[in-house]
C-alpha positions, 0 to 999 in steps of 0.5 A: 498553493499545496499539490493537493489542495482540494483533493480528497483521499482515502487511506486504508489502515492508517493508524500506523507505519506505512499508511499513517505515513501516507496519510499525514504526507497527503494532508501535509500537501493539502488533501482531506484524507480520510483514514479507513480504520477500526478503531475510530476512537484511538484515530481521532487521537492521532487525527487531533495531535496534527490538528493543523492537518485536515485528516478524518477517521472513517470506519473500515474493517477489512474482515467485513465487506460490508464496511467497504461500502459504508466507508465509501459511502460516508466519504461521498456524502461528507465530501461528495467527491473521492480524488485519491485512493490508497489502497495500503492494507495487507496482511500476511499470515508467516506462522501458516504461510509456508512453501506450497506443501507445507502451506495451510490451504485455508490460509493461502486462500484467505490472503488472497481473498483479503490481500486482492479482495480489498483492492478489488472490492474498494476500488469497484466502490470508488471508481465510479465516483471518479468517473462521474463528471469526468473527474478522474483520479488517482489510486495507488495500491501498496503491493510489496517487493515479494509480488515480483521476486519468488521466496523459499516461503510465504507462497501466499502473501507473495502470489497475492501480492503478484496479484495486486501488481496484475490488478493494478494494471488491469484497472490503468487500462480499463479506466484511463479513458476516464483519466483515472490513473492506477500504479502501485509501490512495492516496499522492500524491508521497510522499518515498521512494527510489522517487520519487527514482529515477522522477521528476526534480527538475523533474517533482516541482516541476511535481507539487508546485505542484498540492498545496494543502499544498505538500509531499511526503507521508512515509511515516509520513503513509501509515502513519498512515491504514493505521493508523486502517484497521487499528484500531478507530477506523475499525470502522465504514469499509469500502470507503473509497479514502482519498487522502492527496495533500496535496489534489492535484486537489482543485479548479480545474485553474489551481490552480497559476496562481492561487496563483503557483506555476505551473512557469516554462519 
């Protein structure tokens, strides 16, 4: 018997990268997975390519708040319950998100609205169904190492992810009495299209010089952590903020110097 048999999950923004890896992992472990996406036809093609897995597209657009409720309502209508919610959606705006003085104010607050607001709104919609009939459930929020490590740029992204960490623990505290667990997974540098687009090769090398495991994470690394929190393997864990970052910032700031990985000018 698979670990997530008879479980119903929603994974937002699930067509590529970490989101797709999470959807595949949960489905392979037996869950019925609804992939919250904008492009239904393209996502149906993905589902058809994995016909042995129970994955289904459902419309979700982070920029359209009405779609949040419609997504949850559709899953409830079809399945009658939601056991697992993976709030994978997140966005950045490196063109306008810099240091405090040079960051575009509208972009700063827009990042908060999208990255924190999506977690707040979708969780608020799902939790009443998890409470119903004393079912309980697991919410996993995809945050970022940026939420715990201050940076010299991207202040909006870092603050929004820090807020995701906090709301994770707020939900964990407030709904533990209903056997609802809420945990966060904090990826470090992960080999996704988004990283390739937003971080040049020199920055990637510099970042990795401070990663003790000396490699990028993979979407599957993140999905494995999500599965752990979604399953009964973590039944006594809630409010955890788990860094999946290869040990980034674990020790001395001089780490790269000590192991001979310092970037040469």
